[in-house]
PDBQT receptor file of N, H, CA, C and O in Angstrom, charges set to zero:
ATOM      1  N   UNK A   1      15.022  16.039 -14.594  1.00  0.00    +0.000 N 
ATOM      2  CA  UNK A   1      14.223  16.391 -13.432  1.00  0.00    +0.000 C 
ATOM      3  C   UNK A   1      12.754  15.996 -13.625  1.00  0.00    +0.000 C 
ATOM      4  O   UNK A   1      12.083  15.581 -12.681  1.00  0.00    +0.000 OA
ATOM      5  N   UNK A   2      12.273  16.132 -14.851  1.00  0.00    +0.000 N 
ATOM      6  H   UNK A   2      12.818  16.469 -15.618  1.00  0.00    +0.000 HD
ATOM      7  CA  UNK A   2      10.890  15.753 -15.140  1.00  0.00    +0.000 C 
ATOM      8  C   UNK A   2      10.643  14.283 -14.822  1.00  0.00    +0.000 C 
ATOM      9  O   UNK A   2       9.636  13.946 -14.200  1.00  0.00    +0.000 OA
ATOM     10  N   UNK A   3      11.552  13.406 -15.243  1.00  0.00    +0.000 N 
ATOM     11  H   UNK A   3      12.370  13.680 -15.749  1.00  0.00    +0.000 HD
ATOM     12  CA  UNK A   3      11.373  11.969 -15.054  1.00  0.00    +0.000 C 
ATOM     13  C   UNK A   3      11.415  11.594 -13.576  1.00  0.00    +0.000 C 
ATOM     14  O   UNK A   3      10.685  10.708 -13.133  1.00  0.00    +0.000 OA
ATOM     15  N   UNK A   4      12.267  12.271 -12.822  1.00  0.00    +0.000 N 
ATOM     16  H   UNK A   4      12.859  12.991 -13.183  1.00  0.00    +0.000 HD
ATOM     17  CA  UNK A   4      12.337  12.001 -11.386  1.00  0.00    +0.000 C 
ATOM     18  C   UNK A   4      11.019  12.399 -10.716  1.00  0.00    +0.000 C 
ATOM     19  O   UNK A   4      10.489  11.656  -9.889  1.00  0.00    +0.000 OA
ATOM     20  N   UNK A   5      10.501  13.554 -11.070  1.00  0.00    +0.000 N 
ATOM     21  H   UNK A   5      10.930  14.158 -11.742  1.00  0.00    +0.000 HD
ATOM     22  CA  UNK A   5       9.232  14.003 -10.499  1.00  0.00    +0.000 C 
ATOM     23  C   UNK A   5       8.073  13.105 -10.926  1.00  0.00    +0.000 C 
ATOM     24  O   UNK A   5       7.162  12.851 -10.138  1.00  0.00    +0.000 OA
ATOM     25  N   UNK A   6       8.104  12.628 -12.158  1.00  0.00    +0.000 N 
ATOM     26  H   UNK A   6       8.845  12.834 -12.798  1.00  0.00    +0.000 HD
ATOM     27  CA  UNK A   6       7.075  11.714 -12.624  1.00  0.00    +0.000 C 
ATOM     28  C   UNK A   6       7.113  10.408 -11.832  1.00  0.00    +0.000 C 
ATOM     29  O   UNK A   6       6.071   9.873 -11.455  1.00  0.00    +0.000 OA
ATOM     30  N   UNK A   7       8.308   9.906 -11.586  1.00  0.00    +0.000 N 
ATOM     31  H   UNK A   7       9.155  10.341 -11.893  1.00  0.00    +0.000 HD
ATOM     32  CA  UNK A   7       8.450   8.680 -10.807  1.00  0.00    +0.000 C 
ATOM     33  C   UNK A   7       7.949   8.872  -9.375  1.00  0.00    +0.000 C 
ATOM     34  O   UNK A   7       7.270   7.996  -8.839  1.00  0.00    +0.000 OA
ATOM     35  N   UNK A   8       8.267   9.977  -8.767  1.00  0.00    +0.000 N 
ATOM     36  H   UNK A   8       8.819  10.689  -9.203  1.00  0.00    +0.000 HD
ATOM     37  CA  UNK A   8       7.788  10.278  -7.414  1.00  0.00    +0.000 C 
ATOM     38  C   UNK A   8       6.263  10.353  -7.399  1.00  0.00    +0.000 C 
ATOM     39  O   UNK A   8       5.612   9.809  -6.507  1.00  0.00    +0.000 OA
ATOM     40  N   UNK A   9       5.706  11.031  -8.392  1.00  0.00    +0.000 N 
ATOM     41  H   UNK A   9       6.234  11.473  -9.117  1.00  0.00    +0.000 HD
ATOM     42  CA  UNK A   9       4.244  11.134  -8.478  1.00  0.00    +0.000 C 
ATOM     43  C   UNK A   9       3.599   9.751  -8.624  1.00  0.00    +0.000 C 
ATOM     44  O   UNK A   9       2.612   9.453  -7.950  1.00  0.00    +0.000 OA
ATOM     45  N   UNK A  10       4.148   8.920  -9.491  1.00  0.00    +0.000 N 
ATOM     46  H   UNK A  10       4.950   9.163 -10.037  1.00  0.00    +0.000 HD
ATOM     47  CA  UNK A  10       3.595   7.574  -9.698  1.00  0.00    +0.000 C 
ATOM     48  C   UNK A  10       3.659   6.742  -8.422  1.00  0.00    +0.000 C 
ATOM     49  O   UNK A  10       2.722   6.008  -8.108  1.00  0.00    +0.000 OA
ATOM     50  N   UNK A  11       4.757   6.855  -7.694  1.00  0.00    +0.000 N 
ATOM     51  H   UNK A  11       5.518   7.451  -7.950  1.00  0.00    +0.000 HD
ATOM     52  CA  UNK A  11       4.882   6.118  -6.433  1.00  0.00    +0.000 C 
ATOM     53  C   UNK A  11       3.853   6.592  -5.411  1.00  0.00    +0.000 C 
ATOM     54  O   UNK A  11       3.210   5.779  -4.747  1.00  0.00    +0.000 OA
ATOM     55  N   UNK A  12       3.702   7.891  -5.288  1.00  0.00    +0.000 N 
ATOM     56  H   UNK A  12       4.224   8.552  -5.828  1.00  0.00    +0.000 HD
ATOM     57  CA  UNK A  12       2.718   8.427  -4.344  1.00  0.00    +0.000 C 
ATOM     58  C   UNK A  12       1.301   8.034  -4.741  1.00  0.00    +0.000 C 
ATOM     59  O   UNK A  12       0.494   7.669  -3.886  1.00  0.00    +0.000 OA
ATOM     60  N   UNK A  13       0.998   8.105  -6.024  1.00  0.00    +0.000 N 
ATOM     61  H   UNK A  13       1.653   8.401  -6.719  1.00  0.00    +0.000 HD
ATOM     62  CA  UNK A  13      -0.334   7.725  -6.498  1.00  0.00    +0.000 C 
ATOM     63  C   UNK A  13      -0.608   6.256  -6.202  1.00  0.00    +0.000 C 
ATOM     64  O   UNK A  13      -1.724   5.899  -5.824  1.00  0.00    +0.000 OA
ATOM     65  N   UNK A  14       0.394   5.403  -6.369  1.00  0.00    +0.000 N 
ATOM     66  H   UNK A  14       1.300   5.692  -6.677  1.00  0.00    +0.000 HD
ATOM     67  CA  UNK A  14       0.232   3.981  -6.079  1.00  0.00    +0.000 C 
ATOM     68  C   UNK A  14      -0.092   3.752  -4.609  1.00  0.00    +0.000 C 
ATOM     69  O   UNK A  14      -0.984   2.967  -4.287  1.00  0.00    +0.000 OA
ATOM     70  N   UNK A  15       0.617   4.426  -3.720  1.00  0.00    +0.000 N 
ATOM     71  H   UNK A  15       1.341   5.064  -3.981  1.00  0.00    +0.000 HD
ATOM     72  CA  UNK A  15       0.371   4.276  -2.286  1.00  0.00    +0.000 C 
ATOM     73  C   UNK A  15      -1.040   4.743  -1.933  1.00  0.00    +0.000 C 
ATOM     74  O   UNK A  15      -1.744   4.072  -1.178  1.00  0.00    +0.000 OA
ATOM     75  N   UNK A  16      -1.448   5.868  -2.464  1.00  0.00    +0.000 N 
ATOM     76  H   UNK A  16      -0.876   6.413  -3.077  1.00  0.00    +0.000 HD
ATOM     77  CA  UNK A  16      -2.773   6.400  -2.138  1.00  0.00    +0.000 C 
ATOM     78  C   UNK A  16      -3.869   5.482  -2.678  1.00  0.00    +0.000 C 
ATOM     79  O   UNK A  16      -4.840   5.200  -1.976  1.00  0.00    +0.000 OA
ATOM     80  N   UNK A  17      -3.721   5.020  -3.905  1.00  0.00    +0.000 N 
ATOM     81  H   UNK A  17      -2.932   5.250  -4.475  1.00  0.00    +0.000 HD
ATOM     82  CA  UNK A  17      -4.743   4.153  -4.496  1.00  0.00    +0.000 C 
ATOM     83  C   UNK A  17      -4.845   2.837  -3.730  1.00  0.00    +0.000 C 
ATOM     84  O   UNK A  17      -5.948   2.358  -3.469  1.00  0.00    +0.000 OA
ATOM     85  N   UNK A  18      -3.712   2.253  -3.371  1.00  0.00    +0.000 N 
ATOM     86  H   UNK A  18      -2.815   2.642  -3.584  1.00  0.00    +0.000 HD
ATOM     87  CA  UNK A  18      -3.734   1.004  -2.599  1.00  0.00    +0.000 C 
ATOM     88  C   UNK A  18      -4.354   1.240  -1.232  1.00  0.00    +0.000 C 
ATOM     89  O   UNK A  18      -5.120   0.406  -0.750  1.00  0.00    +0.000 OA
ATOM     90  N   UNK A  19      -4.038   2.357  -0.604  1.00  0.00    +0.000 N 
ATOM     91  H   UNK A  19      -3.416   3.035  -0.995  1.00  0.00    +0.000 HD
ATOM     92  CA  UNK A  19      -4.607   2.652   0.714  1.00  0.00    +0.000 C 
ATOM     93  C   UNK A  19      -6.118   2.757   0.644  1.00  0.00    +0.000 C 
ATOM     94  O   UNK A  19      -6.820   2.243   1.516  1.00  0.00    +0.000 OA
ATOM     95  N   UNK A  20      -6.614   3.408  -0.370  1.00  0.00    +0.000 N 
ATOM     96  H   UNK A  20      -6.043   3.825  -1.078  1.00  0.00    +0.000 HD
ATOM     97  CA  UNK A  20      -8.068   3.574  -0.494  1.00  0.00    +0.000 C 
ATOM     98  C   UNK A  20      -8.727   2.263  -0.894  1.00  0.00    +0.000 C 
ATOM     99  O   UNK A  20      -9.745   1.879  -0.317  1.00  0.00    +0.000 OA
ATOM    100  N   UNK A  21      -8.164   1.582  -1.865  1.00  0.00    +0.000 N 
ATOM    101  H   UNK A  21      -7.337   1.894  -2.334  1.00  0.00    +0.000 HD
ATOM    102  CA  UNK A  21      -8.795   0.373  -2.403  1.00  0.00    +0.000 C 
ATOM    103  C   UNK A  21      -8.677  -0.833  -1.483  1.00  0.00    +0.000 C 
ATOM    104  O   UNK A  21      -9.621  -1.613  -1.360  1.00  0.00    +0.000 OA
ATOM    105  N   UNK A  22      -7.534  -0.993  -0.840  1.00  0.00    +0.000 N 
ATOM    106  H   UNK A  22      -6.767  -0.359  -0.939  1.00  0.00    +0.000 HD
ATOM    107  CA  UNK A  22      -7.299  -2.210  -0.057  1.00  0.00    +0.000 C 
ATOM    108  C   UNK A  22      -7.301  -1.981   1.448  1.00  0.00    +0.000 C 
ATOM    109  O   UNK A  22      -8.065  -2.616   2.175  1.00  0.00    +0.000 OA
ATOM    110  N   UNK A  23      -6.465  -1.092   1.908  1.00  0.00    +0.000 N 
ATOM    111  H   UNK A  23      -5.845  -0.575   1.317  1.00  0.00    +0.000 HD
ATOM    112  CA  UNK A  23      -6.252  -0.972   3.350  1.00  0.00    +0.000 C 
ATOM    113  C   UNK A  23      -7.383  -0.252   4.071  1.00  0.00    +0.000 C 
ATOM    114  O   UNK A  23      -7.736  -0.640   5.184  1.00  0.00    +0.000 OA
ATOM    115  N   UNK A  24      -7.951   0.766   3.480  1.00  0.00    +0.000 N 
ATOM    116  H   UNK A  24      -7.664   1.082   2.575  1.00  0.00    +0.000 HD
ATOM    117  CA  UNK A  24      -8.956   1.553   4.190  1.00  0.00    +0.000 C 
ATOM    118  C   UNK A  24     -10.391   1.189   3.811  1.00  0.00    +0.000 C 
ATOM    119  O   UNK A  24     -11.340   1.778   4.329  1.00  0.00    +0.000 OA
ATOM    120  N   UNK A  25     -10.546   0.234   2.924  1.00  0.00    +0.000 N 
ATOM    121  H   UNK A  25      -9.775  -0.245   2.503  1.00  0.00    +0.000 HD
ATOM    122  CA  UNK A  25     -11.861  -0.176   2.465  1.00  0.00    +0.000 C 
ATOM    123  C   UNK A  25     -12.362  -1.315   3.343  1.00  0.00    +0.000 C 
ATOM    124  O   UNK A  25     -11.645  -2.292   3.557  1.00  0.00    +0.000 OA
ATOM    125  N   UNK A  26     -13.579  -1.200   3.849  1.00  0.00    +0.000 N 
ATOM    126  H   UNK A  26     -14.162  -0.406   3.675  1.00  0.00    +0.000 HD
ATOM    127  CA  UNK A  26     -14.111  -2.233   4.761  1.00  0.00    +0.000 C 
ATOM    128  C   UNK A  26     -14.384  -3.555   4.057  1.00  0.00    +0.000 C 
ATOM    129  O   UNK A  26     -14.648  -4.557   4.722  1.00  0.00    +0.000 OA
ATOM    130  N   UNK A  27     -14.326  -3.583   2.718  1.00  0.00    +0.000 N 
ATOM    131  H   UNK A  27     -14.111  -2.769   2.178  1.00  0.00    +0.000 HD
ATOM    132  CA  UNK A  27     -14.554  -4.839   2.014  1.00  0.00    +0.000 C 
ATOM    133  C   UNK A  27     -13.269  -5.626   1.787  1.00  0.00    +0.000 C 
ATOM    134  O   UNK A  27     -13.316  -6.723   1.231  1.00  0.00    +0.000 OA
ATOM    135  N   UNK A  28     -12.133  -5.098   2.201  1.00  0.00    +0.000 N 
ATOM    136  H   UNK A  28     -12.095  -4.207   2.653  1.00  0.00    +0.000 HD
ATOM    137  CA  UNK A  28     -10.869  -5.790   1.983  1.00  0.00    +0.000 C 
ATOM    138  C   UNK A  28     -10.189  -6.117   3.316  1.00  0.00    +0.000 C 
ATOM    139  O   UNK A  28     -10.496  -7.134   3.938  1.00  0.00    +0.000 OA
ATOM    140  N   UNK A  29      -9.276  -5.264   3.747  1.00  0.00    +0.000 N 
ATOM    141  H   UNK A  29      -9.027  -4.438   3.242  1.00  0.00    +0.000 HD
ATOM    142  CA  UNK A  29      -8.455  -5.553   4.923  1.00  0.00    +0.000 C 
ATOM    143  C   UNK A  29      -9.291  -5.759   6.186  1.00  0.00    +0.000 C 
ATOM    144  O   UNK A  29      -8.976  -6.628   6.999  1.00  0.00    +0.000 OA
ATOM    145  N   UNK A  30     -10.331  -4.985   6.354  1.00  0.00    +0.000 N 
ATOM    146  H   UNK A  30     -10.588  -4.279   5.694  1.00  0.00    +0.000 HD
ATOM    147  CA  UNK A  30     -11.130  -5.068   7.581  1.00  0.00    +0.000 C 
ATOM    148  C   UNK A  30     -12.389  -5.925   7.424  1.00  0.00    +0.000 C 
ATOM    149  O   UNK A  30     -13.296  -5.856   8.254  1.00  0.00    +0.000 OA
ATOM    150  N   UNK A  31     -12.442  -6.719   6.375  1.00  0.00    +0.000 N 
ATOM    151  H   UNK A  31     -11.705  -6.774   5.701  1.00  0.00    +0.000 HD
ATOM    152  CA  UNK A  31     -13.586  -7.590   6.142  1.00  0.00    +0.000 C 
ATOM    153  C   UNK A  31     -13.431  -8.862   6.979  1.00  0.00    +0.000 C 
ATOM    154  O   UNK A  31     -12.503  -9.634   6.743  1.00  0.00    +0.000 OA
ATOM    155  N   UNK A  32     -14.316  -9.096   7.948  1.00  0.00    +0.000 N 
ATOM    156  H   UNK A  32     -15.070  -8.468   8.140  1.00  0.00    +0.000 HD
ATOM    157  CA  UNK A  32     -14.183 -10.283   8.793  1.00  0.00    +0.000 C 
ATOM    158  C   UNK A  32     -14.413 -11.594   8.030  1.00  0.00    +0.000 C 
ATOM    159  O   UNK A  32     -14.028 -12.661   8.508  1.00  0.00    +0.000 OA
ATOM    160  N   UNK A  33     -15.033 -11.519   6.855  1.00  0.00    +0.000 N 
ATOM    161  H   UNK A  33     -15.346 -10.652   6.467  1.00  0.00    +0.000 HD
ATOM    162  CA  UNK A  33     -15.268 -12.733   6.074  1.00  0.00    +0.000 C 
ATOM    163  C   UNK A  33     -14.006 -13.200   5.344  1.00  0.00    +0.000 C 
ATOM    164  O   UNK A  33     -13.923 -14.354   4.924  1.00  0.00    +0.000 OA
ATOM    165  N   UNK A  34     -13.040 -12.321   5.195  1.00  0.00    +0.000 N 
ATOM    166  H   UNK A  34     -13.107 -11.383   5.536  1.00  0.00    +0.000 HD
ATOM    167  CA  UNK A  34     -11.794 -12.705   4.526  1.00  0.00    +0.000 C 
ATOM    168  C   UNK A  34     -10.963 -13.574   5.451  1.00  0.00    +0.000 C 
ATOM    169  O   UNK A  34     -10.944 -13.344   6.660  1.00  0.00    +0.000 OA
ATOM    170  N   UNK A  35     -10.274 -14.572   4.904  1.00  0.00    +0.000 N 
ATOM    171  H   UNK A  35     -10.290 -14.760   3.921  1.00  0.00    +0.000 HD
ATOM    172  CA  UNK A  35      -9.370 -15.372   5.745  1.00  0.00    +0.000 C 
ATOM    173  C   UNK A  35      -8.231 -14.500   6.277  1.00  0.00    +0.000 C 
ATOM    174  O   UNK A  35      -7.820 -13.532   5.636  1.00  0.00    +0.000 OA
ATOM    175  N   UNK A  36      -7.740 -14.855   7.437  1.00  0.00    +0.000 N 
ATOM    176  H   UNK A  36      -8.074 -15.641   7.957  1.00  0.00    +0.000 HD
ATOM    177  CA  UNK A  36      -6.657 -14.089   8.050  1.00  0.00    +0.000 C 
ATOM    178  C   UNK A  36      -5.430 -13.993   7.166  1.00  0.00    +0.000 C 
ATOM    179  O   UNK A  36      -4.742 -12.972   7.159  1.00  0.00    +0.000 OA
ATOM    180  N   UNK A  37      -5.153 -15.048   6.423  1.00  0.00    +0.000 N 
ATOM    181  H   UNK A  37      -5.712 -15.877   6.429  1.00  0.00    +0.000 HD
ATOM    182  CA  UNK A  37      -3.967 -15.053   5.565  1.00  0.00    +0.000 C 
ATOM    183  C   UNK A  37      -4.093 -14.008   4.454  1.00  0.00    +0.000 C 
ATOM    184  O   UNK A  37      -3.107 -13.350   4.121  1.00  0.00    +0.000 OA
ATOM    185  N   UNK A  38      -5.279 -13.843   3.879  1.00  0.00    +0.000 N 
ATOM    186  H   UNK A  38      -6.080 -14.378   4.149  1.00  0.00    +0.000 HD
ATOM    187  CA  UNK A  38      -5.492 -12.841   2.829  1.00  0.00    +0.000 C 
ATOM    188  C   UNK A  38      -5.349 -11.429   3.405  1.00  0.00    +0.000 C 
ATOM    189  O   UNK A  38      -4.751 -10.556   2.777  1.00  0.00    +0.000 OA
ATOM    190  N   UNK A  39      -5.894 -11.214   4.588  1.00  0.00    +0.000 N 
ATOM    191  H   UNK A  39      -6.380 -11.923   5.098  1.00  0.00    +0.000 HD
ATOM    192  CA  UNK A  39      -5.771  -9.895   5.221  1.00  0.00    +0.000 C 
ATOM    193  C   UNK A  39      -4.321  -9.603   5.583  1.00  0.00    +0.000 C 
ATOM    194  O   UNK A  39      -3.874  -8.459   5.499  1.00  0.00    +0.000 OA
ATOM    195  N   UNK A  40      -3.594 -10.630   5.982  1.00  0.00    +0.000 N 
ATOM    196  H   UNK A  40      -3.958 -11.559   6.049  1.00  0.00    +0.000 HD
ATOM    197  CA  UNK A  40      -2.169 -10.464   6.286  1.00  0.00    +0.000 C 
ATOM    198  C   UNK A  40      -1.414  -9.950   5.065  1.00  0.00    +0.000 C 
ATOM    199  O   UNK A  40      -0.589  -9.043   5.181  1.00  0.00    +0.000 OA
ATOM    200  N   UNK A  41      -1.690 -10.523   3.898  1.00  0.00    +0.000 N 
ATOM    201  H   UNK A  41      -2.359 -11.260   3.804  1.00  0.00    +0.000 HD
ATOM    202  CA  UNK A  41      -0.978 -10.106   2.691  1.00  0.00    +0.000 C 
ATOM    203  C   UNK A  41      -1.326  -8.675   2.287  1.00  0.00    +0.000 C 
ATOM    204  O   UNK A  41      -0.451  -7.938   1.833  1.00  0.00    +0.000 OA
ATOM    205  N   UNK A  42      -2.572  -8.272   2.442  1.00  0.00    +0.000 N 
ATOM    206  H   UNK A  42      -3.283  -8.871   2.811  1.00  0.00    +0.000 HD
ATOM    207  CA  UNK A  42      -2.958  -6.891   2.140  1.00  0.00    +0.000 C 
ATOM    208  C   UNK A  42      -2.235  -5.944   3.103  1.00  0.00    +0.000 C 
ATOM    209  O   UNK A  42      -1.717  -4.909   2.683  1.00  0.00    +0.000 OA
ATOM    210  N   UNK A  43      -2.202  -6.293   4.378  1.00  0.00    +0.000 N 
ATOM    211  H   UNK A  43      -2.623  -7.134   4.719  1.00  0.00    +0.000 HD
ATOM    212  CA  UNK A  43      -1.501  -5.470   5.366  1.00  0.00    +0.000 C 
ATOM    213  C   UNK A  43      -0.013  -5.373   5.083  1.00  0.00    +0.000 C 
ATOM    214  O   UNK A  43       0.579  -4.302   5.219  1.00  0.00    +0.000 OA
ATOM    215  N   UNK A  44       0.590  -6.477   4.692  1.00  0.00    +0.000 N 
ATOM    216  H   UNK A  44       0.109  -7.347   4.581  1.00  0.00    +0.000 HD
ATOM    217  CA  UNK A  44       2.023  -6.466   4.368  1.00  0.00    +0.000 C 
ATOM    218  C   UNK A  44       2.297  -5.631   3.122  1.00  0.00    +0.000 C 
ATOM    219  O   UNK A  44       3.301  -4.922   3.062  1.00  0.00    +0.000 OA
ATOM    220  N   UNK A  45       1.415  -5.707   2.129  1.00  0.00    +0.000 N 
ATOM    221  H   UNK A  45       0.599  -6.283   2.178  1.00  0.00    +0.000 HD
ATOM    222  CA  UNK A  45       1.583  -4.905   0.914  1.00  0.00    +0.000 C 
ATOM    223  C   UNK A  45       1.541  -3.417   1.261  1.00  0.00    +0.000 C 
ATOM    224  O   UNK A  45       2.375  -2.642   0.791  1.00  0.00    +0.000 OA
ATOM    225  N   UNK A  46       0.584  -3.027   2.069  1.00  0.00    +0.000 N 
ATOM    226  H   UNK A  46      -0.093  -3.656   2.450  1.00  0.00    +0.000 HD
ATOM    227  CA  UNK A  46       0.452  -1.624   2.449  1.00  0.00    +0.000 C 
ATOM    228  C   UNK A  46       1.651  -1.165   3.281  1.00  0.00    +0.000 C 
ATOM    229  O   UNK A  46       2.164  -0.065   3.075  1.00  0.00    +0.000 OA
ATOM    230  N   UNK A  47       2.095  -1.999   4.213  1.00  0.00    +0.000 N 
ATOM    231  H   UNK A  47       1.678  -2.892   4.380  1.00  0.00    +0.000 HD
ATOM    232  CA  UNK A  47       3.251  -1.666   5.043  1.00  0.00    +0.000 C 
ATOM    233  C   UNK A  47       4.512  -1.522   4.197  1.00  0.00    +0.000 C 
ATOM    234  O   UNK A  47       5.304  -0.604   4.412  1.00  0.00    +0.000 OA
ATOM    235  N   UNK A  48       4.698  -2.414   3.246  1.00  0.00    +0.000 N 
ATOM    236  H   UNK A  48       4.055  -3.159   3.071  1.00  0.00    +0.000 HD
ATOM    237  CA  UNK A  48       5.865  -2.345   2.375  1.00  0.00    +0.000 C 
ATOM    238  C   UNK A  48       5.847  -1.078   1.537  1.00  0.00    +0.000 C 
ATOM    239  O   UNK A  48       6.874  -0.415   1.393  1.00  0.00    +0.000 OA
ATOM    240  N   UNK A  49       4.692  -0.734   0.981  1.00  0.00    +0.000 N 
ATOM    241  H   UNK A  49       3.857  -1.272   1.098  1.00  0.00    +0.000 HD
ATOM    242  CA  UNK A  49       4.595   0.495   0.191  1.00  0.00    +0.000 C 
ATOM    243  C   UNK A  49       4.923   1.721   1.041  1.00  0.00    +0.000 C 
ATOM    244  O   UNK A  49       5.656   2.607   0.604  1.00  0.00    +0.000 OA
ATOM    245  N   UNK A  50       4.382   1.767   2.245  1.00  0.00    +0.000 N 
ATOM    246  H   UNK A  50       3.786   1.047   2.600  1.00  0.00    +0.000 HD
ATOM    247  CA  UNK A  50       4.662   2.915   3.110  1.00  0.00    +0.000 C 
ATOM    248  C   UNK A  50       6.129   2.994   3.494  1.00  0.00    +0.000 C 
ATOM    249  O   UNK A  50       6.709   4.080   3.517  1.00  0.00    +0.000 OA
ATOM    250  N   UNK A  51       6.733   1.854   3.794  1.00  0.00    +0.000 N 
ATOM    251  H   UNK A  51       6.262   0.972   3.775  1.00  0.00    +0.000 HD
ATOM    252  CA  UNK A  51       8.138   1.869   4.194  1.00  0.00    +0.000 C 
ATOM    253  C   UNK A  51       9.035   2.238   3.015  1.00  0.00    +0.000 C 
ATOM    254  O   UNK A  51      10.044   2.919   3.199  1.00  0.00    +0.000 OA
ATOM    255  N   UNK A  52       8.683   1.801   1.815  1.00  0.00    +0.000 N 
ATOM    256  H   UNK A  52       7.863   1.248   1.666  1.00  0.00    +0.000 HD
ATOM    257  CA  UNK A  52       9.465   2.171   0.630  1.00  0.00    +0.000 C 
ATOM    258  C   UNK A  52       9.350   3.670   0.365  1.00  0.00    +0.000 C 
ATOM    259  O   UNK A  52      10.324   4.314  -0.023  1.00  0.00    +0.000 OA
ATOM    260  N   UNK A  53       8.169   4.214   0.575  1.00  0.00    +0.000 N 
ATOM    261  H   UNK A  53       7.377   3.691   0.890  1.00  0.00    +0.000 HD
ATOM    262  CA  UNK A  53       7.978   5.663   0.352  1.00  0.00    +0.000 C 
ATOM    263  C   UNK A  53       8.740   6.473   1.383  1.00  0.00    +0.000 C 
ATOM    264  O   UNK A  53       9.188   7.580   1.084  1.00  0.00    +0.000 OA
ATOM    265  N   UNK A  54       8.898   5.950   2.588  1.00  0.00    +0.000 N 
ATOM    266  H   UNK A  54       8.534   5.050   2.831  1.00  0.00    +0.000 HD
ATOM    267  CA  UNK A  54       9.612   6.695   3.631  1.00  0.00    +0.000 C 
ATOM    268  C   UNK A  54      11.121   6.512   3.524  1.00  0.00    +0.000 C 
ATOM    269  O   UNK A  54      11.885   7.196   4.207  1.00  0.00    +0.000 OA
ATOM    270  N   UNK A  55      11.549   5.588   2.667  1.00  0.00    +0.000 N 
ATOM    271  H   UNK A  55      10.928   5.033   2.112  1.00  0.00    +0.000 HD
ATOM    272  CA  UNK A  55      12.975   5.364   2.459  1.00  0.00    +0.000 C 
ATOM    273  C   UNK A  55      13.572   4.335   3.392  1.00  0.00    +0.000 C 
ATOM    274  O   UNK A  55      14.783   4.117   3.368  1.00  0.00    +0.000 OA
ATOM    275  N   UNK A  56      12.753   3.694   4.216  1.00  0.00    +0.000 N 
ATOM    276  H   UNK A  56      11.769   3.871   4.235  1.00  0.00    +0.000 HD
ATOM    277  CA  UNK A  56      13.243   2.682   5.136  1.00  0.00    +0.000 C 
ATOM    278  C   UNK A  56      13.229   1.310   4.477  1.00  0.00    +0.000 C 
ATOM    279  O   UNK A  56      12.422   1.048   3.586  1.00  0.00    +0.000 OA
ATOM    280  N   UNK A  57      14.116   0.449   4.915  1.00  0.00    +0.000 N 
ATOM    281  H   UNK A  57      14.772   0.662   5.640  1.00  0.00    +0.000 HD
ATOM    282  CA  UNK A  57      14.166  -0.924   4.421  1.00  0.00    +0.000 C 
ATOM    283  C   UNK A  57      13.256  -1.775   5.284  1.00  0.00    +0.000 C 
ATOM    284  O   UNK A  57      13.491  -1.874   6.488  1.00  0.00    +0.000 OA
ATOM    285  N   UNK A  58      12.201  -2.411   4.710  1.00  0.00    +0.000 N 
ATOM    286  H   UNK A  58      12.010  -2.331   3.732  1.00  0.00    +0.000 HD
ATOM    287  CA  UNK A  58      11.265  -3.174   5.528  1.00  0.00    +0.000 C 
ATOM    288  C   UNK A  58      11.819  -4.470   6.091  1.00  0.00    +0.000 C 
ATOM    289  O   UNK A  58      11.170  -5.094   6.931  1.00  0.00    +0.000 OA
ATOM    290  N   UNK A  59      13.004  -4.896   5.655  1.00  0.00    +0.000 N 
ATOM    291  H   UNK A  59      13.531  -4.389   4.973  1.00  0.00    +0.000 HD
ATOM    292  CA  UNK A  59      13.553  -6.153   6.149  1.00  0.00    +0.000 C 
ATOM    293  C   UNK A  59      14.369  -5.952   7.391  1.00  0.00    +0.000 C 
ATOM    294  O   UNK A  59      14.906  -6.914   7.940  1.00  0.00    +0.000 OA
TER     295      UNK A  59
């Protein structure tokens, strides 16, 4: 049970850290100086993490 809870915690921490560092930070996803392709990949990474955490298949 400990290992399962540790894995859940690590997954949640990863989603939160990525959300703060990449998706919600104005210097990354919402930076108009970034090329659209780079912003697309950050958005897809965040969407994939959220869908994996919710148990849905992103494909």
